C-alpha positions as CSV (number, residue, x, y, z in Angstrom):
1,M,108.1,83.7,98.7
2,S,111.6,83.8,97.2
3,H,113.2,80.4,96.8
4,I,116.6,80.5,98.4
5,F,117.3,77.6,100.8
6,I,115.5,74.3,101.3
7,A,116.6,71.2,103.2
8,Y,114.9,67.9,104.0
9,R,115.8,65.1,106.5
10,F,119.3,66.5,106.9
11,H,119.7,66.2,103.1
12,F,120.8,69.7,102.7
13,R,120.6,71.7,99.5
14,T,123.2,74.3,100.6
15,Y,122.6,77.8,99.1
16,L,125.3,80.3,99.2
17,F,123.6,83.7,99.2
18,L,125.0,87.2,99.0
19,Y,123.2,88.2,102.2
20,F,125.7,86.2,104.2
21,L,128.6,88.0,102.7
22,L,127.3,90.8,104.9
23,L,128.9,89.0,107.8
24,L,132.3,89.4,106.1
25,Q,132.0,93.2,105.9
26,P,134.2,93.9,109.0
27,A,137.0,92.0,107.3
28,F,137.1,94.5,104.5
29,G,138.2,97.2,106.9
30,Q,138.1,100.9,105.9
31,E,140.0,100.6,102.6
32,K,138.4,101.4,99.3
33,P,135.5,98.9,98.8
34,G,136.2,96.1,96.4
35,F,133.9,94.5,93.9
36,I,132.3,92.0,96.3
37,K,131.7,94.6,99.0
38,R,130.1,97.0,96.5
39,L,127.9,94.2,95.2
40,V,126.8,93.3,98.7
41,Q,126.1,96.9,99.6
42,R,123.9,97.4,96.5
43,A,122.1,94.1,97.3
44,I,121.2,94.9,100.9
45,T,120.9,98.7,101.0
46,D,117.5,100.1,100.2
47,T,118.1,103.6,98.8
48,T,114.7,104.2,97.2
49,S,112.5,106.9,98.5
50,P,109.2,106.0,100.2
51,G,106.6,105.0,97.7
52,K,109.1,104.4,94.9
53,P,109.5,100.9,93.3
54,S,112.4,98.9,94.6
55,I,113.9,95.8,92.8
56,R,116.8,93.6,93.9
57,F,118.6,90.7,92.2
58,Y,120.5,88.0,94.0
59,P,122.5,85.1,92.7
60,T,122.0,81.7,94.3
61,L,124.1,78.5,94.4
62,A,122.9,75.1,95.6
63,Y,123.9,71.4,95.6
64,A,122.0,68.2,96.1
65,P,122.8,64.7,94.9
66,E,119.7,64.4,92.6
67,T,120.4,67.8,91.0
68,S,124.2,68.3,91.3
69,F,125.1,72.0,91.4
70,E,122.3,74.5,90.9
71,F,122.8,78.0,89.7
72,G,120.1,80.6,90.0
73,V,119.0,84.2,90.2
74,S,116.3,85.6,92.5
75,A,114.5,88.9,92.1
76,L,112.2,90.9,94.4
77,L,110.1,93.8,93.1
78,L,108.3,96.0,95.6
79,Y,106.0,98.9,94.7
80,Q,102.9,100.9,95.7
81,A,100.3,101.8,93.1
82,K,100.8,105.3,91.7
83,N,103.8,105.6,94.1
84,D,101.3,106.5,96.9
85,T,102.5,105.4,100.3
86,L,98.9,105.1,101.4
87,N,98.4,102.2,99.0
88,R,99.3,98.7,100.1
89,L,102.7,97.3,99.3
90,S,102.7,95.0,96.2
91,E,105.3,92.4,95.6
92,V,106.5,90.2,92.8
93,N,109.0,87.4,93.7
94,A,110.8,85.6,90.8
95,F,113.4,82.9,90.8
96,S,115.1,81.0,88.0
97,F,117.6,78.2,88.1
98,V,119.5,75.6,86.1
99,T,121.4,72.5,87.3
100,L,124.3,70.4,85.9
101,E,121.7,67.6,85.5
102,S,119.9,69.6,82.8
103,Q,117.1,70.6,85.3
104,Y,115.7,74.1,85.2
105,G,112.8,76.2,86.4
106,I,111.2,79.6,86.7
107,W,109.0,80.6,89.7
108,I,107.0,83.8,90.0
109,D,104.7,84.8,92.9
110,N,102.6,87.9,93.0
111,A,100.4,89.9,95.3
112,L,99.4,93.1,93.5
113,Y,97.1,95.8,94.8
114,G,95.7,98.5,92.6
115,D,95.1,102.1,93.5
116,K,92.8,102.4,96.6
117,D,92.6,98.6,96.5
118,N,90.1,98.6,93.6
119,W,91.8,95.5,92.3
120,F,93.8,92.7,93.9
121,F,95.8,90.1,91.8
122,L,97.0,87.1,93.8
123,G,98.8,84.2,92.1
124,R,101.8,82.0,91.4
125,S,103.4,80.5,88.4
126,R,105.8,77.6,88.0
127,W,107.6,76.1,85.0
128,Q,110.2,73.6,85.8
129,K,111.9,70.3,85.0
130,F,112.8,69.0,88.5
131,P,112.5,65.7,90.4
132,L,109.4,65.2,92.5
133,L,109.5,62.8,95.5
134,Y,106.5,60.5,95.9
135,Y,105.9,58.6,99.2
136,G,102.4,57.2,98.3
137,T,99.0,58.5,99.1
138,G,97.4,58.6,102.6
139,P,98.1,59.5,106.2
140,D,100.3,56.5,107.0
141,T,102.8,56.3,104.2
142,K,106.3,55.2,104.9
143,G,109.1,57.7,104.5
144,D,112.2,55.7,103.9
145,Y,112.2,55.1,100.1
146,P,110.4,57.6,98.0
147,A,109.8,57.2,94.3
148,I,111.4,59.8,92.1
149,V,109.1,61.3,89.4
150,E,111.0,63.1,86.6
151,G,109.2,65.4,84.3
152,N,108.2,68.9,83.2
153,Y,105.7,70.8,85.3
154,L,103.7,73.9,84.5
155,L,101.5,75.8,86.9
156,L,99.6,79.0,86.3
157,R,97.3,80.1,89.1
158,Q,95.8,83.6,89.3
159,R,92.9,85.3,91.1
160,A,91.6,88.6,89.7
161,L,89.7,90.1,92.6
162,R,87.6,93.3,92.6
163,K,86.9,95.3,95.7
164,I,83.3,94.9,96.9
165,I,83.6,96.9,100.1
166,P,86.8,98.0,101.9
167,N,89.0,94.9,102.4
168,L,86.6,92.5,100.8
169,F,87.4,91.2,97.3
170,A,85.7,88.7,95.0
171,G,86.4,87.5,91.5
172,P,87.3,84.7,89.1
173,E,90.1,82.2,89.7
174,I,91.9,80.1,87.2
175,D,94.3,77.3,87.8
176,F,96.2,75.4,85.0
177,Q,98.5,72.6,85.9
178,K,100.3,70.3,83.4
179,L,102.7,67.4,84.1
180,Y,104.4,66.1,81.0
181,N,107.3,64.0,79.9
182,A,106.8,62.1,83.1
183,S,108.7,59.0,84.2
184,F,108.1,57.2,87.5
185,G,111.3,55.9,89.0
186,Q,110.6,53.2,91.5
187,P,113.1,52.7,94.4
188,A,114.8,49.3,94.6
189,E,113.4,48.6,98.1
190,I,109.7,49.0,97.3
191,V,107.3,49.1,94.4
192,Y,104.6,51.7,94.6
193,P,101.3,51.1,92.8
194,L,101.3,53.7,90.0
195,P,99.0,56.6,91.1
196,V,96.4,58.3,88.9
197,G,98.2,60.7,86.6
198,S,101.6,59.0,86.9
199,E,102.0,59.3,83.1
200,G,101.2,63.0,83.2
201,S,98.1,65.1,82.9
202,S,96.8,68.5,81.9
203,N,94.1,70.1,84.0
204,L,92.3,73.5,83.8
205,G,90.3,74.6,86.8
206,L,87.9,77.6,86.7
207,G,86.2,79.0,89.8
208,L,85.5,81.8,92.2
209,A,87.4,83.3,95.1
210,L,86.2,85.4,98.0
211,V,89.0,87.1,100.0
212,Y,89.0,89.4,103.0
213,D,92.3,91.1,103.4
214,N,93.2,94.2,105.5
215,R,97.0,93.5,105.6
216,H,99.2,96.4,104.5
217,N,102.5,94.6,103.9
218,V,102.0,91.0,102.8
219,L,105.7,90.1,103.4
220,N,105.7,91.2,107.1
221,V,102.2,91.5,108.6
222,R,102.2,93.2,112.0
223,K,98.4,93.3,112.5
224,G,95.4,92.3,110.4
225,L,93.3,89.5,109.0
226,F,93.4,87.5,105.8
227,A,90.6,85.0,104.9
228,E,90.1,83.2,101.6
229,L,87.4,80.8,100.4
230,S,87.7,79.5,96.9
231,F,86.1,76.8,94.6
232,L,87.7,75.3,91.5
233,D,86.1,73.0,88.9
234,Y,88.3,70.9,86.6
235,N,86.5,68.9,83.9
236,D,86.9,67.8,80.3
237,N,84.7,70.6,79.1
238,F,87.7,72.8,79.9
239,G,90.1,70.4,78.3
240,S,91.2,68.7,81.6
241,S,92.5,65.1,81.6
242,F,90.5,64.4,84.8
243,D,87.3,65.5,86.4
244,F,87.5,66.8,90.0
245,R,86.6,69.8,92.2
246,S,88.4,71.5,95.1
247,V,87.4,73.8,97.9
248,N,90.2,75.7,99.6
249,L,90.1,77.6,102.9
250,D,92.8,79.9,104.3
251,L,92.4,81.9,107.5
252,R,95.3,84.0,109.0
253,S,95.3,86.4,111.9
254,Y,98.0,88.8,113.1
255,R,98.0,90.7,116.4
256,A,100.6,93.1,117.8
257,L,101.2,92.2,121.4
258,Q,103.7,94.9,122.2
259,K,106.3,96.9,120.3
260,N,107.9,94.7,117.7
261,H,106.2,91.6,119.1
262,V,103.6,89.8,116.9
263,F,101.5,86.7,117.4
264,A,100.2,85.1,114.1
265,W,98.2,82.0,113.5
266,Q,96.8,80.2,110.4
267,V,94.3,77.5,109.6
268,A,94.2,76.0,106.2
269,G,92.2,73.3,104.5
270,N,92.0,71.7,101.0
271,F,89.1,69.4,100.2
272,I,89.0,67.6,96.8
273,T,86.5,65.3,95.2
274,G,86.5,63.4,92.0
275,N,89.2,61.6,90.0
276,I,92.3,63.4,91.1
277,P,95.9,63.1,89.6
278,F,98.5,62.5,92.3
279,N,100.3,65.8,91.7
280,Q,97.2,67.8,92.5
281,L,96.2,66.1,95.7
282,A,96.3,68.1,98.9
283,L,100.0,68.3,100.0
284,M,101.4,68.5,103.5
285,G,104.7,70.3,104.1
286,G,106.9,72.9,102.5
287,D,108.4,76.3,103.4
288,M,105.1,78.0,104.5
289,I,103.2,75.5,106.7
290,M,104.5,72.4,108.4
291,R,108.1,73.4,108.0
292,G,110.4,70.4,108.4
293,Y,108.3,68.2,106.2
294,Y,109.0,67.9,102.4
295,Q,106.1,69.3,100.5
296,G,104.1,66.2,99.5
297,R,105.5,63.9,102.2
298,Y,101.9,63.2,103.0
299,R,99.2,63.7,100.3
300,D,95.5,62.8,100.0
301,R,92.1,64.2,99.0
302,N,91.7,66.3,102.2
303,L,94.1,68.3,104.3
304,L,93.7,70.2,107.5
305,A,96.6,72.2,108.8
306,S,97.2,74.9,111.4
307,Q,100.2,76.8,112.8
308,A,101.1,79.6,115.2
309,E,104.1,81.9,115.3
310,Y,105.5,84.3,117.8
311,R,107.7,87.0,116.1
312,I,110.1,89.5,117.5
313,L,110.9,91.9,114.7
314,P,113.5,93.2,115.5
315,F,115.0,92.6,119.0
316,S,114.8,95.5,121.4
317,F,118.6,95.7,121.5
318,S,119.1,95.5,117.7
319,R,117.8,97.4,114.7
320,K,118.5,94.6,112.2
321,F,118.1,91.2,113.9
322,G,115.0,89.4,115.2
323,A,113.7,85.9,115.8
324,V,110.5,83.7,115.7
325,L,109.2,80.6,117.3
326,F,106.6,78.5,115.5
327,A,104.6,75.2,115.8
328,G,102.2,73.5,113.5
329,A,99.9,70.4,113.2
330,A,98.3,68.9,110.2
331,A,96.7,65.7,108.9
332,V,95.5,64.3,105.5
333,A,92.6,61.9,105.0
334,P,90.8,60.3,102.1
335,K,87.4,61.5,103.3
336,I,86.5,64.5,105.6
337,G,84.9,62.1,108.1
338,E,88.1,60.0,108.3
339,F,90.4,62.5,109.9
340,N,92.0,60.8,112.9
341,L,93.9,62.4,115.8
342,K,96.4,59.5,115.7
343,Q,97.4,60.6,112.2
344,V,98.1,64.2,113.1
345,R,101.7,65.2,112.4
346,L,103.5,67.9,114.4
347,A,106.2,70.3,113.4
348,G,107.9,73.1,115.3
349,G,111.0,75.2,115.3
350,G,112.4,78.7,115.2
351,G,114.3,81.1,113.1
352,L,116.4,84.3,112.9
353,R,115.5,87.4,111.0
354,Y,117.6,90.1,109.3
355,L,116.1,93.4,108.2
356,L,116.7,93.8,104.5
357,F,114.5,96.7,103.6
358,A,114.1,99.0,106.6
359,K,111.9,101.5,104.7
360,K,109.5,98.7,103.7
361,D,109.8,96.6,106.9
362,I,110.9,93.4,105.2
363,F,113.1,90.8,106.7
364,L,115.1,87.9,105.4
365,R,114.0,84.8,107.3
366,M,116.1,81.7,108.1
367,D,113.9,79.0,109.7
368,I,114.7,75.5,111.0
369,G,111.8,73.2,111.4
370,F,111.8,69.9,113.4
371,T,109.6,66.9,112.9
372,R,109.8,63.3,114.1
373,E,111.0,62.4,110.6
374,G,113.8,65.0,110.2
375,T,114.7,68.6,109.9
376,G,114.3,71.3,107.3
377,I,116.2,74.6,106.9
378,Y,114.7,77.4,104.9
379,L,116.0,80.8,103.8
380,F,113.5,83.1,102.2
381,T,112.5,86.8,101.8
382,G,109.4,87.6,103.8
383,E,107.5,85.7,106.5
384,A,106.1,82.2,105.9
385,F,102.5,83.5,106.1
C-alpha cells in the first residue's frame, strides 16, 4: 500500500499530504481557483471513464529525528486488463523519498490481473538506505533502547501465478533480499549480542505459491476470500549467504453484512527453519497487521497473527466519509511448539476513511493503532488487508 504516514510510540513522522488541503477548499470561496486549489482538485478528482487506466501523483513531506526532513512522491496506477470493466482492478503503488540525512528509497507494490484472470502477478520491491530498529530476537525483548542498523536494503519479491480453475492460481515465487553496507549502532544503555547477518547478507529464495483469490478490488474488498500458501528455499546453490526455508500462510475473508458495512478477518503465519539472518526473521507489526507496533518490534523464527476489522464505507449520511474499528493479536516463538498465550501481544484501534476514487471504490485510510507499548498513526491509500 502507498507509504504516506507512519508513527511509532508517539514518535511521529508527520506527513503533510495534499489530501488534507481538501479541508481548506471552503476557504478558497468562489473566486477563480488558484494553483494550490487546481492541484488539489486534479489530485482528488477521478475523471477517467470506467475501465480506463487512472494514475495519480502526490508529494509527501515527513520529519523524524533520525531522518530529518523527508521529501517524497507517491504514485498510484489503477487499470483493468484490456480496459474491460469485467476484469479485476489491477494496482501499482509506488513511493520514492530522500532525506536531509542522505537516506533514500523506492517502494513498489503490485497486484496485476491479466485478461479473464489468466495470469496474476503479486509482488513488492524495495530499495532503500534507511535506519532499521532492532530490539533483539524473541517474544520477550525489551522495547526501551533499540539498536539502530544503518545500511542499504534491496528486496525483490514476485509471484507469477497462472489460473488453474476460476479463482485458483499457482506458480513460481522468487524472493531476493540483500542488506549491505550495514553498521550496527548499539544504544548506550544496552549492548545487544550481534545477530546472524548483522554485517549484511544476500539471499535468494525460490519456491512455489498456491493462491485462491476471488476479490475484485484488492484495495477495498467488500466480499470474497483470499488464501495463500507458499514455500521458499534459500541456499548457497542459489548464491545465498545463508541456508534456510520458509512456509507462509495468509487467509483473509470479507463479508458484506449490510449496505456499506463489511466484516473482514485475517490469519497469517510465517514459519522459518535453518540459519536465518536477523532481517529475514518473521516480523510482528507494521501498517497492515498489528497496527501500533513498529514492524520488527518482535521478531523470531515463527509468527502467528490474526486481526478483525469492521468497516463502514461510507457512512449512511455521507458519500465521502467512513470509518473502521479493528483489533489484532499476534505472537512470535523460536519453535512452533513454544507459542505461549502469555506472550501474545494485542493491538486495536480505529480509523477514518475518505473516498478518493468514487468510480473505483477506493478510500484513503487514516488509522490509529493502540498497544500497551504505544500508539501508531498511519495514512495510506487502500485498506490494510
